[in-house]
C-alpha positions, 0 to 999 in steps of 0.5 A, spaced: 529 056 147 532 050 150 537 052 156 544 051 154 550 049 160 553 055 162 548 060 160 547 066 165 540 069 167 539 075 171 532 078 174 530 084 170 528 087 177 535 091 178 533 091 186 533 084 186 539 082 182 538 074 183 542 070 177 541 063 175 547 059 172 545 053 167 549 047 170 545 042 165 542 044 159 536 041 156 536 036 150 536 040 143 529 037 142 526 041 147 522 046 144 520 051 150 520 058 149 519 061 155 525 065 160 525 063 167 521 067 172 525 069 178 522 068 185 520 075 186 516 074 180 519 078 174 522 075 168 529 073 168 533 075 162 539 072 159 546 076 160 551 071 158 552 064 154 
């Protein structure tokens, strides 16, 4: 899954609440499949985009 400009990811830990907005997307040839990891160590999930 390549990151796309405008996507928003949020930490899966509700007590953390960290969010990341993608400001520059990856090339379409990117074949990665992992979600980003928050600074607290939890996986972030896509909430918009």
